[in-house]
C-alpha positions in Angstrom: 13.2 36.5 15.5 16.3 35.5 14.4 16.4 32.7 12.0 16.6 29.2 14.0 17.9 25.8 12.4 16.7 22.6 12.8 19.3 21.8 16.1 18.0 24.5 18.0 14.8 24.6 17.0 14.9 20.7 18.3 16.4 22.3 22.1 14.1 24.2 22.5 11.3 21.2 21.9 13.6 18.8 24.1 13.7 21.7 26.9 9.8 22.1 27.0 8.9 18.2 27.0 11.2 17.5 30.0 9.5 20.7 31.7 6.4 18.4 30.9 7.2 15.4 32.4 8.3 16.6 35.5 5.2 18.7 35.9 3.6 15.3 35.3 5.5 13.2 37.6 5.4 16.1 40.7 0.7 16.4 39.7 0.9 12.0 40.1 3.2 12.6 43.2 0.8 15.1 45.2 -2.4 13.1 44.1 -4.3 10.1 45.5 -6.7 7.7 44.5 -4.5 7.6 41.0 -5.8 4.7 38.7 -4.5 2.0 36.9 -4.0 3.3 33.0 -4.7 0.5 30.6 -2.2 1.8 27.6 -1.3 -0.7 24.5 1.9 -0.5 22.6 3.8 -3.2 21.5 6.2 -4.3 24.1 9.3 -5.0 21.5 11.7 -1.5 23.4 11.2 -0.8 26.8 12.3 2.8 25.3 10.1 3.7 22.3 7.2 2.3 24.9 8.3 4.1 27.4 8.2 7.0 25.2 5.1 6.2 23.6 3.6 6.6 27.0 5.0 10.4 27.5 3.4 11.4 24.2 0.3 9.8 25.1 0.0 11.1 28.4 0.6 14.3 28.0 -1.9 14.9 25.6 -5.0 12.6 26.0 -4.9 11.5 29.6 -7.5 13.9 31.1 -7.6 14.0 34.6 -10.6 14.4 37.2 -10.5 18.0 36.7 -10.9 17.6 32.6 -8.6 18.4 31.7 -5.1 17.4 30.1 -1.4 17.6 31.2 -0.5 20.5 28.7 -3.9 22.5 30.0 -3.0 22.2 33.2 0.6 23.1 32.9 0.3 26.1 31.3 -2.4 27.0 34.2 -0.5 26.1 37.2 3.2 26.7 35.7 3.6 29.7 33.2 6.5 31.2 34.3 8.5 28.3 33.9 8.5 28.7 30.2 9.5 30.8 28.2 7.6 32.3 24.9 8.5 29.4 21.8 8.5 26.5 24.5 4.7 27.4 25.5 4.1 28.0 21.6 5.1 24.3 21.0 3.0 22.9 23.8 -0.4 24.9 22.3 0.1 23.1 18.7 1.3 20.1 19.9 -1.5 20.3 22.0 -4.1 20.4 18.9 -2.4 17.4 17.8 -4.0 13.4 17.5 -2.4 9.9 16.5 -3.1 8.7 13.3 -1.6 6.6 10.2 0.3 8.7 7.9 1.6 7.4 4.1 4.6 9.2 2.7 3.2 10.2 -0.4 6.8 12.3 -1.7 10.0 13.2 -0.3 11.8 16.3 -1.1 15.3 17.1 0.6 14.4 17.6 4.2 10.8 17.4 3.9 8.3 15.0 3.8 4.9 15.3 1.8 2.1 12.5 4.3 -1.2 12.0 4.3 -3.3 11.2 7.2 -5.4 8.1 5.9 -8.0 8.5 8.9 -8.8 12.5 8.9 -7.6 12.3 4.9 -5.7 15.3 5.4 -2.7 16.7 4.0 0.5 17.4 5.5 4.0 18.5 4.7 6.0 17.6 7.3 10.3 19.0 8.1 12.2 15.8 8.8 16.2 16.4 8.1 16.7 12.9 9.8 13.9 10.7 9.3 13.4 11.7 5.6 16.8 10.0 4.9 16.1 6.5 6.2 12.4 6.0 4.7 10.5 5.4 1.2 7.8 7.0 -0.3 4.3 4.6 0.5 6.0 4.0 4.4 3.4 4.1 6.2 3.7 6.0 9.8 2.1 5.2 13.4 2.3 8.7 14.6 1.7 12.5 15.2 1.9 15.9 13.8 2.5 18.9 15.5 3.8 22.4 14.3 6.6 23.3 16.0 7.7 27.0 15.9 8.1 27.2 11.5 7.4 23.7 10.3 5.1 20.7 11.1 6.7 17.4 12.4 6.0 14.3 13.7 5.6 14.4 17.6 8.2 12.1 19.5 9.2 8.7 18.5 7.3 7.6 15.5 6.1 4.2 14.1 5.6 2.0 11.3 3.0 -0.1 10.2 3.8 -2.8 7.2 1.6 -2.1 3.9 -0.2 -5.5 4.5 -1.6 -4.7 7.5 -2.2 -1.4 6.6 -6.7 -2.1 5.0 -6.8 -4.2 8.5 -5.8 -1.4 10.3 -8.3 1.1 8.7 -11.0 -0.7 9.0 -10.8 -2.0 12.5 -10.6 1.8 12.8 -13.2 2.8 11.1 -15.7 0.3 12.5 -14.4 1.1 16.2 -15.3 5.2 15.3 -19.1 4.3 14.1 -19.7 2.1 17.1 -19.0 4.9 19.2 -20.8 7.4 16.8 -23.8 5.4 18.0 -23.8 6.9 21.4 -22.5 9.6 20.0 -23.9 11.1 16.8 -22.0 14.1 16.3 -18.6 12.9 17.0 -16.1 14.0 14.4 -13.0 11.8 13.2 -10.2 14.0 15.0 -12.3 14.2 18.0 -12.5 10.3 18.2 -8.8 10.1 17.9 -8.3 12.2 20.7 -11.1 11.0 23.4 -10.3 7.3 22.5 -7.7 7.2 22.0 -7.0 4.4 23.7 -8.8 2.3 21.4 -6.3 3.3 18.1 -3.1 2.3 20.1 -4.9 -1.1 20.8 -5.9 -1.3 17.4 -2.4 -0.3 16.1 -1.0 -2.9 18.7 -3.3 -6.6 17.6 -2.1 -5.5 13.6 1.2 -5.5 14.6 1.1 -9.0 16.7 -1.3 -10.2 14.4 1.2 -9.6 12.1 4.2 -12.2 14.0 1.5 -13.8 15.1 1.6 -13.4 18.7 -0.8 -16.4 20.6 2.1 -19.0 22.6 5.4 -19.5 23.4 5.7 -20.2 19.1 5.2 -17.3 18.0 7.2 -14.9 20.6 10.1 -17.5 19.1 8.8 -16.5 15.4 9.0 -13.0 16.6 12.5 -13.0 17.8 13.6 -14.7 14.5 12.2 -12.2 12.6 14.2 -8.8 14.6 17.6 -11.2 14.9 17.5 -11.6 10.8 15.8 -8.1 10.5 18.9 -6.6 12.2 21.1 -8.4 10.1 19.5 -7.4 6.8 19.6 -3.5 8.2 23.4 -3.6 7.9 23.2 -3.9 4.0 19.7 -3.2 2.6 17.5 -0.8 2.1 13.9 -0.8 4.6 11.8 -1.8 1.6 14.1 -4.7 0.8 14.1 -5.4 4.0 10.5 -5.7 4.6 9.9 -7.6 1.6 12.3 -10.4 2.8 10.6 -10.6 6.3 6.9 -10.2 4.9 8.0 -13.5 2.7 9.3 -15.4 5.8 5.4 -14.6 7.5 4.0 -15.2 4.2 5.7 -18.7 4.2 5.0 -19.5 7.9 1.8 -18.4 8.0 1.2 -21.1 4.4 3.6 -24.0 5.8 5.2 -24.4 8.4 2.3 -23.0 11.4 0.5 -26.7 11.0 3.5 -28.7 11.4 3.6 -26.7 14.5 7.4 -25.2 13.0 9.1 -21.9 13.2 12.2 -20.5 11.0 14.3 -22.1 12.6 12.8 -25.5 11.8 13.3 -24.9 7.4 15.9 -28.0 8.1 13.3 -30.3 9.3 11.1 -29.9 5.6 11.8 -30.5 2.3 12.4 -27.5 0.0 11.6 -28.7 -3.5 8.0 -30.5 -1.6 7.0 -26.4 -0.3 7.7 -24.9 -3.6 5.8 -27.5 -5.9 2.9 -27.4 -3.1 3.0 -23.5 -3.0 2.1 -23.4 -6.6 -0.7 -26.1 -6.9 -2.2 -24.2 -3.8 -1.4 -20.8 -5.8 0.5 -19.5 -3.0 2.7 -18.9 -5.2 1.0 -17.7 -8.3 4.1 -16.5 -11.0 7.4 -17.0 -12.1 7.8 -13.6 -10.3 6.9 -14.6 -7.1 8.4 -17.5 -6.9 11.9 -15.5 -8.0 11.2 -13.6 -4.7 10.2 -16.7 -2.1 14.0 -17.9 -3.9 15.9 -14.8 -2.6 14.3 -15.1 0.8 15.0 -18.1 1.1 18.7 -18.3 0.1 19.5 -15.7 2.1 17.7 -16.9 5.3 19.1 -19.7 5.1 22.6 -18.7 4.8 22.0 -16.4 7.4 21.3 -19.5 9.2 24.1 -21.6 8.2 27.3 -18.9 7.9 25.5 -17.6 11.8 23.7 -20.0 13.6 24.7 -23.8 13.2 26.9 -24.7 9.3 26.9 -28.1 9.9 23.0 -28.0 10.9 22.0 -26.0 7.8 24.0 -26.5 5.3 22.3 -29.3 3.7 19.5 -27.3 3.4 21.2 -24.5 2.3 22.9 -26.7 -0.8 18.7 -27.5 -1.4 18.1 -24.0 -1.9 20.9 -23.5 -4.5 19.4 -26.5 -6.5 15.7 -25.6 -7.2 17.6 -21.7 -7.5 19.3 -23.0 -10.6 16.0 -25.2 -11.6 13.6 -22.4 -10.7 12.9 -22.5 -14.8 11.6 -26.2 -14.6 8.6 -25.8 -11.8 6.2 -23.1 -14.3 5.9 -25.0 -17.4 3.6 -23.3 -20.7 1.0 -24.6 -20.8 -0.9 -24.0 -24.6 -4.9 -21.9 -23.6 -8.4 -23.3 -24.8 -9.2 -22.0 -27.8 -12.1 -19.8 -27.0 -13.5 -16.7 -27.9 -12.6 -13.2 -27.1 -15.9 -12.9 -24.3 -16.8 -9.3 -21.8 -20.0 -8.3 -20.5 -23.0 -8.0 -23.7 -24.9 -5.3 -21.7 -21.7 -3.1 -21.9 -22.0 -2.9 -25.5 -24.7 -0.5 -25.9 -24.0 2.0 -23.5 -20.2 2.7 -25.1 -21.5 2.5 -28.9 -24.0 5.1 -27.8 -21.7 7.2 -25.9 -18.1 7.0 -27.2 -16.4 9.8 -27.3 -12.3 11.0 -28.6 -10.7 10.3 -25.0 -11.9 6.8 -25.4 -11.1 6.3 -29.7 -7.9 8.0 -28.5 -7.1 5.1 -25.9 -8.4 2.1 -28.6 -5.8 3.9 -31.2 -2.8 3.7 -28.8 -3.0 0.7 -28.3 -3.1 -0.5 -31.6 0.0 1.5 -31.8 1.2 -0.4 -28.8 0.5 -3.5 -31.3 2.0 -2.5 -33.9 5.5 -1.3 -31.4 5.0 -4.9 -30.3 5.2 -6.7 -34.4 7.6 -4.6 -35.8 10.3 -4.6 -32.9 11.8 -7.2 -31.6 11.0 -6.6 -27.8 12.5 -8.1 -25.1 11.5 -8.7 -21.3 14.1 -8.7 -18.2 14.9 -11.8 -16.9 14.7 -9.7 -13.5 10.6 -9.2 -13.7 9.7 -10.7 -16.6 8.3 -7.3 -18.2 9.3 -4.6 -21.0 12.8 -4.0 -21.0 13.8 -0.4 -20.3 14.1 0.4 -23.5 11.2 -0.6 -25.2 9.7 1.8 -22.2 11.0 4.8 -23.0 10.2 4.1 -26.6 6.6 3.1 -25.9 6.0 6.0 -24.2 7.0 8.6 -26.0 4.4 6.9 -28.7 2.2 6.4 -26.3 1.6 8.6 -23.0 3.9 11.0 -23.1 4.9 10.8 -19.3 7.5 13.2 -18.1 9.1 11.2 -15.8 10.3 8.6 -17.8 11.5 11.5 -20.0 13.6 12.1 -17.1 14.2 8.8 -15.4 16.5 6.2 -16.3 16.1 3.7 -14.3 11.9 3.6 -15.9 9.8 0.1 -14.6 6.8 -1.0 -16.4 5.1 -0.1 -13.4 5.4 3.1 -13.4 3.6 3.7 -16.5 0.4 2.5 -15.8 -1.8 2.7 -19.3 1.8 0.1 -20.7 1.6 -1.7 -18.1 -2.7 -2.7 -18.8 -1.7 -3.3 -22.6 0.8 -5.2 -21.6 -1.4 -7.2 -18.8 -4.5 -7.2 -21.3 -2.7 -8.3 -23.9 -1.1 -11.3 -22.8 -4.7 -12.1 -20.9 -6.5 -12.8 -23.9 -3.8 -13.7 -26.3 -3.7 -11.7 -28.6 0.3 -11.8 -27.6 2.4 -13.8 -25.8 6.5 -14.8 -24.6 8.3 -16.8 -26.0 12.0 -17.7 -25.6 11.9 -13.6 -24.0 10.1 -12.0 -26.5 6.9 -10.6 -27.0 4.8 -11.4 -30.5 1.6 -12.0 -31.9 -0.2 -14.7 -31.0 -3.6 -16.3 -31.2 -6.7 -13.6 -30.5 -4.4 -10.2 -32.0 -6.3 -11.1 -35.2 -9.5 -11.7 -33.9 -9.5 -8.6 -31.3 -8.6 -6.1 -34.7 -11.6 -7.4 -36.0 -13.9 -6.2 -33.3 -15.3 -2.9 -33.2 -14.6 0.1 -31.6 -17.4 0.2 -28.9 -16.8 -4.0 -28.9 -13.0 -3.3 -27.9 -13.4 -0.8 -25.1 -16.4 -3.3 -23.3 -13.2 -5.5 -23.4 -11.1 -3.9 -21.6 -13.4 -2.2 -19.2 -15.1 -5.8 -18.2 -10.7 -6.6 -18.3 -9.8 -4.0 -15.5 -13.5 -4.9 -13.5 -14.3 -8.3 -13.8 -10.6 -10.1 -14.1 -7.8 -7.9 -13.4 -6.0 -8.5 -10.0 -6.2 -4.8 -8.7 -3.3 -6.0 -6.1 -1.3 -7.2 -8.7 -1.7 -4.4 -11.4 -0.6 -2.2 -8.8 2.1 -4.1 -7.2 0.7 -4.2 -3.8 3.7 -6.1 -1.1 0.6 -6.5 1.2 -3.1 -8.1 1.0 -5.5 -5.1 -0.6 -9.2 -5.6 0.8 -10.7 -2.7 -1.8 -11.4 -4.8 -5.0 -13.6 -6.7 -2.7 -15.4 -3.5 -1.9 -15.7 -2.1 -6.2 -19.4 -2.5 -6.3 -19.4 0.4 -3.1 -16.3 2.5 -4.9 -18.2 2.9 -7.7 -22.1 3.7 -6.4 -20.8 6.4 -5.7 -19.4 7.4 -9.2 -22.0 6.6 -10.5 -24.1 8.6 -9.0 -22.8 12.1 -10.1 -23.9 14.4 -12.4 -22.4 14.1 -15.9 -19.6 16.9 -16.7 -20.3 18.5 -13.1 -17.0 18.8 -11.2 -16.5 18.2 -7.6 -14.3 17.3 -4.6 -13.2 14.3 -4.4 -12.7 13.9 -0.8 -16.6 14.9 -0.7 -18.1 12.0 -3.3 -15.1 8.6 -3.0 -15.8 5.6 -0.9 -14.9 6.2 2.9 -15.2 3.6 4.9 -11.9 1.6 3.6 -8.8 3.4 2.3 -8.8 2.7 -1.7 -5.0 3.9 -2.6 -4.6 1.9 -5.6 -8.3 2.8 -7.0 -7.6 6.2 -6.5 -4.2 6.5 -7.8 -4.4 3.2 -10.6 -8.0 3.0 -11.7 -9.3 6.4 -11.7 -6.0 6.7 -14.0 -6.9 4.3 -16.2 -10.2 5.0 -16.7 -9.8 8.7 -17.6 -7.3 7.6 -20.1 -10.4 5.7 -21.6 -12.7 8.9 -21.1 -14.8 7.9 -18.3 -14.2 10.5 -16.5 -11.6 13.7 -16.0 -9.6 13.9 -12.3 -7.8 16.5 -11.2 -4.6 15.7 -8.2 -4.9 18.2 -5.8 -1.7 20.5 -5.5 0.9 20.0 -2.5 2.1 23.5 -3.1 -0.9 25.3 -3.6 -3.4 26.2 -0.2 -6.4 24.4 0.1 -5.9 23.1 -2.9 -8.1 19.1 -3.7 -8.6 17.1 -5.9 -11.3 17.0 -8.4 -12.9 14.7 -10.3 -16.0 15.0 -12.8 -17.8 11.6 -15.2 -18.5 11.8 -18.9 -21.4 10.5 -20.2 -19.7 7.2 -21.0 -18.4 7.4 -18.2 -22.1 7.6 -16.5 -23.5 5.0 -18.8 -20.8 2.2 -18.0 -20.9 3.0 -14.1 -24.5 2.2 -14.1 -23.6 -1.2 -15.9 -20.7 -2.0 -13.5 -22.8 -0.8 -10.7 -25.8 -3.3 -11.7 -23.9 -6.2 -12.2 -23.5 -7.1 -8.3 -27.0 -8.2 -8.7 -26.3 -10.1 -11.7 -23.1 -12.1 -10.7 -21.2 -11.2 -13.8 -18.9 -13.8 -14.9 -15.9 -14.1 -17.8 -17.1 -17.2 -19.2 -14.9 -19.4 -19.5 -11.6 -16.6 -19.3 -10.8 -18.0 -15.4 -9.9 -21.4 -16.7 -7.3 -19.6 -19.3 -6.0 -17.5 -16.8 -5.2 -20.1 -14.6 -3.2 -22.2 -17.4 -1.3 -19.2 -18.7 0.0 -18.0 -14.6 1.1 -21.5 -15.3 3.7 -20.2 -17.6 4.1 -16.6 -16.3 
């Protein structure tokens, strides 16, 4: 067989699909007593809804004869398909609906993870790969098409902040089905009960927009037209951020007033900002800047595209707010309290301290030394360390190759340095003064601690104080930290120095991307475990994990603290006060 290009393969696939749909149409015309099929899909675009329905009915609908339409077509009309068309349909018949997360993009290839079946795929998408970003979520099906795997039919997206809700509902529904069908596997569930999956996806999309009444439909239309306007000039991720911000503002402030976004001219925007900060809806300067940018852009859109006279005053108010944004967060001197951590960690760490943990502590002292001896400034844009200092610190501490080859590295790209930064500010070891990072009240107190106490302070910070969601920079509401005791319970049961397939031992009832990609990395640097990620380029490669004696001792303490309600006494007060100056 000669090598086929992308257009030729797509032409063969389209021909096979048309023949299948014609067969389905003929089948329904000759059959009697066809029942109404309750298909669920977000009803925003008639063409996309129709495409989604066609894909579902051709693959998942079971006729009264106990077969799906691909099986019927190949049995009834084998002569109407050539060999390649038949191969495409047979491969498609193995597919199932699922939620896929884009892990990487390399030229025309996308590396995606099936979040429900916990499998990786390399899909060939020359067109799609140009318009999507890493970490986006795709609701669709993957099937082999002659040479490579591809997405089947028209795909849909799920907002990041809906991911955990969607996964939680799917797993709950799957568990309820398993009560009746004990041996059903996830892939079987996704085929046999795919209507449930489509309905859960549809509900999640509608929940994002709060579809309940006429106001909700109006909100959806307002968001849709603004999204279309933004897509002309901005990247998809930036557009998503602005849309999410508007939804947040609507739910926080406008909903109770029975207003939609068009009614922003009816409210006092300065009061919105002040009340948002007081209620912790706007917890930081970074979030304030994000909301201001969105409101400025949206109200300008209303002024220019809808009604200049109506929105002129509101736009001028936003310009004033933007100019005085630094006045909303005033510095507050922290309460002078000693460093505090869970003392139950002390002895287990002291007894099991290893060279990796000591190296981690030495790296933090290198970080402090660098801050003391350099005039380190922070970016006015994101309030993190500027690029040139990150590159220096990377060479000094992490030796991360990505940072060495990337010009526009940002602090969140380097988890260890990002941890040191946040840990230092939270514990008043460092502070920010006039855009400079400088030593602060608790630096000398930290230096005087013993090694095991220093490590205990870090572990307590990660486990009891640090927001995993904020640390990861997630632009969705993550629930995985609520399940941290369930996650750590699995690790605490491992035997030290024994290598495990991570997929076999991890907590599976919710997706845990932050723990898998960020917290495990930190724990590994602290000498608690060793983790090796699966290779996308090696067949049957799996991610492996092993815990150290130190990790075993620490995880047992963290697991026990579920029942002790351990708190960092006084630190919550301190942190809230510091947040007002961030």
